C-alpha positions as CSV (number, residue, x, y, z in Angstrom):
1,M,25.9,-54.2,-42.3
2,A,26.2,-51.5,-44.9
3,E,23.0,-52.8,-46.3
4,A,21.1,-52.7,-43.0
5,K,22.2,-48.8,-42.7
6,K,21.0,-48.1,-46.0
7,A,17.6,-50.0,-45.2
8,T,17.2,-47.9,-41.9
9,A,18.5,-44.7,-43.5
10,G,15.9,-45.5,-46.3
11,K,13.0,-46.0,-44.0
12,T,13.4,-42.7,-42.2
13,A,14.0,-40.8,-45.5
14,E,10.8,-42.2,-47.0
15,K,8.6,-41.0,-44.2
16,P,10.0,-38.1,-42.4
17,E,6.4,-36.9,-41.6
18,A,5.7,-39.8,-39.7
19,A,8.8,-39.6,-37.8
20,L,8.3,-35.9,-36.9
21,A,4.6,-36.9,-35.8
22,A,6.1,-39.7,-33.4
23,V,8.6,-37.3,-32.1
24,A,5.9,-34.6,-31.5
25,K,3.5,-37.0,-29.9
26,T,6.3,-38.5,-27.3
27,E,7.1,-34.6,-26.4
28,A,3.3,-33.9,-25.9
29,V,3.1,-36.9,-23.6
30,K,6.1,-35.7,-21.6
31,E,4.7,-32.2,-21.3
32,A,1.4,-33.1,-20.6
33,P,0.7,-32.8,-16.6
34,K,0.4,-35.9,-14.9
35,T,-2.8,-36.5,-12.9
36,E,-2.4,-37.3,-9.3
37,K,-4.7,-39.2,-7.1
38,K,-6.3,-37.2,-4.4
39,K,-5.5,-38.4,-0.8
40,P,-7.5,-37.1,2.1
41,G,-5.7,-33.9,3.4
42,R,-3.5,-33.3,0.4
43,K,-3.9,-30.7,-2.7
44,P,-3.0,-31.7,-6.1
45,A,0.1,-30.0,-7.6
46,A,-2.1,-27.9,-9.7
47,E,-3.6,-26.5,-6.7
48,K,-0.2,-26.0,-5.0
49,A,1.2,-24.3,-7.7
50,A,-1.7,-21.7,-7.9
51,E,-1.6,-21.3,-4.1
52,K,2.2,-20.7,-4.3
53,K,1.7,-18.0,-7.1
54,T,-1.0,-16.1,-5.2
55,T,1.2,-16.0,-2.0
56,V,4.1,-14.9,-4.0
57,K,2.1,-12.0,-5.7
58,K,0.8,-10.9,-2.4
59,T,4.3,-10.9,-0.7
60,V,5.7,-8.9,-3.8
61,A,2.9,-6.5,-3.6
62,K,3.5,-6.0,0.3
63,K,7.2,-5.7,-0.4
64,T,6.5,-3.1,-3.2
65,A,4.1,-1.3,-1.0
66,E,6.9,-1.4,1.8
67,K,9.5,0.3,-0.7
68,E,7.2,2.9,-1.9
69,T,6.4,3.9,1.8
70,T,10.0,3.9,2.9
71,A,10.9,5.7,-0.3
72,K,8.2,8.4,0.4
73,T,9.4,8.9,3.9
74,A,13.1,8.6,3.4
75,G,13.7,12.3,2.4
76,R,11.7,13.6,5.5
77,K,12.8,14.0,8.8
78,P,10.8,12.8,11.6
79,A,8.2,15.1,12.9
80,V,9.1,17.0,16.1
81,K,7.0,17.1,19.0
82,S,6.5,20.4,20.3
83,T,4.8,22.2,23.1
84,I,4.2,26.0,23.4
85,E,3.4,27.6,26.6
86,I,2.8,31.4,26.8
87,Q,3.3,32.7,30.2
88,F,1.8,36.3,30.8
89,A,0.7,38.0,33.7
90,G,1.0,35.1,36.0
91,N,-1.1,33.1,33.8
92,T,-0.1,29.9,31.5
93,Y,-1.6,29.2,28.1
94,T,-0.7,26.2,26.0
95,T,-1.3,25.8,22.3
96,E,-3.9,23.0,23.1
97,K,-5.9,25.2,25.6
98,L,-6.2,28.1,22.9
99,V,-7.3,25.5,20.0
100,K,-9.9,24.1,22.5
101,T,-11.1,27.8,23.2
102,A,-11.3,28.6,19.4
103,K,-13.4,25.3,18.8
104,D,-15.7,26.1,21.6
105,I,-16.2,29.4,19.9
106,W,-16.8,27.8,16.4
107,E,-19.3,25.3,18.0
108,Y,-21.3,27.3,20.4
109,D,-21.1,30.9,19.7
110,L,-21.2,30.6,15.8
111,H,-23.2,27.5,15.9
112,K,-21.4,25.5,13.4
113,N,-20.7,21.7,13.2
114,P,-17.7,20.7,15.2
115,A,-16.8,18.1,12.4
116,D,-16.4,21.4,9.9
117,F,-13.8,22.7,12.2
118,K,-10.6,22.0,9.8
119,T,-8.1,24.7,10.3
120,V,-7.4,27.6,12.7
121,E,-4.9,30.2,12.9
122,L,-4.1,31.7,16.4
123,Y,-2.4,35.2,16.8
124,V,-1.7,35.6,20.6
125,K,-1.0,39.3,21.6
126,P,-0.4,39.5,25.2
127,E,-0.1,43.3,25.5
128,E,-3.8,43.5,24.3
129,N,-4.6,40.2,26.2
130,K,-6.3,39.0,23.3
131,V,-6.1,36.0,20.9
132,Y,-7.0,36.6,17.1
133,Y,-8.1,33.4,15.1
134,V,-9.0,32.6,11.6
135,I,-11.0,29.5,11.4
136,N,-11.1,27.6,8.0
137,D,-9.8,30.7,6.0
138,E,-13.4,32.1,6.4
139,E,-14.3,33.1,10.2
140,R,-12.3,35.8,11.8
141,G,-12.6,36.9,15.4
142,D,-10.9,37.3,18.7
143,F,-11.4,36.2,22.3
144,N,-9.8,37.4,25.7
145,L,-6.8,35.4,27.5
């Protein structure tokens, strides 16, 4: 038996490149993807894997966007809905009504495009029965209550 061991040891010792090549060849065969027969209505494994990767990427992107949105709004308090009514001399004026009047002045009196109406600052002076406005930081004026 000792002679048989020497003989087999001698064979592998004589040709290590051949043995390494054989091992590499078997590993390559193991790593090579198996081809699947296409059955009607089924997708091959490669297509399934690619599909899974894209859905994973999409869900990861959605989750990341949700985290960013919640991180941005986490420090903020929710907006408070408020209504302001000015009651003077038996009349009631709301913020919406005063802004609408300023917008009408912008469009009809100043002959400007309503789409260009971006910001408005209103200053109400009930003792003078006037509302002073500044529209888009450029137009100044007043109107009666």
